[in-house]
N, C-alpha and C positions, 0 to 999 in steps of 0.2 A: 258722405260728401253729398252736397246738393248740386244738381245741374244748374248752371248759370248761363244766361244769354251771353254769347260771346260777341265782342265788338266785330263788326264786319261780317255777321252771319250771312251765309249764302244759301243755306237750306236746313231743314229739320228732318231727321230720319227717325224711323222706328215707330212713330205714332200709329201708322196704319197696321202695324204688326202687333199692337197691343201693349207696346212699351210706352213710357211717359213722353217720349219725343226728345231727341237730342239735337240741340242747335249746333251746327257745324260751320266752320269757316274753311272753305276750300283754298288751298295754297299750292303753289308750284315752287319747288326748291331744288338746289343742287345738292346731291347726296354723294358721298365718297364711294358708295357701292353701286348705286343705280344711275349716277350721273346727273347732268342737268336736265331740267324738265320733269323731275320726279313729282308726281301728284301726292298731296298729303291732305289730311283732314285734321282740324284742330277743334277740340271742345274745351269748355271751361267748367271747372268744378270749384265750389267753395266749401271749405270744411265747416262743419257745425261747431258750435262752441265746445262741445265735448271732444270732438276730433282735434280741434285746435289745441286744446289743453294737452291731449295725448301726444300730438306732434311736438309741442314745446317741451314735453317731458322726454323726448327722444325716441318715441315710437315711430316705426317706418310707415310710409304710404304703401299699401298693397294694391296690386293690379290683378283683376281676374279677367281672363279671356275665355270665352265660351268655345268649346270644340277641342280638337287635339292638335291643331297646327297653330303655332304662335307667330303672328305677324310682327314685323319690326315695330316697336313702339318707343315713345320718348315722353318723359314727364319732366315738367319744369314749372317754375313760378313766374307768372306774368311780370315782366320788367327785368328778369334775369337774362343775362347773355346766353344765347343758345348756339352761337356760331360753331364752337368746338364740337358740340353734339351733332349738329347737322352735317359737319364735315367727317363724321365717323370717329370722333374723339373717344377717349377711354371712358367717358361718363356713360355712353350708350351701352346698355346691357351689363355694365360693370365688369366687362371682360369675361363674362360667364358663358359666352356662346349663345346668348339669347338671340 
């Protein structure tokens, strides 16, 4: 996946730590667990042609989190509805206790 500049970018993190730099859009949302006013960060990623072919063939998107504690995360495609996920719907974590 290639890092993509996200619409409404509010900051870029990681560059000073030696990473490529990740454009983020800071948001505040209502979460079923944490309630209203929950801060969130959104980044945009674009699949390479090879990755897109693999996705179209049914391969999954994988997420790697550094460390031993896993924060709440959510993946979706721009333009898709995410209201159910933000509300703590069954799509978040797939019911696996993530």
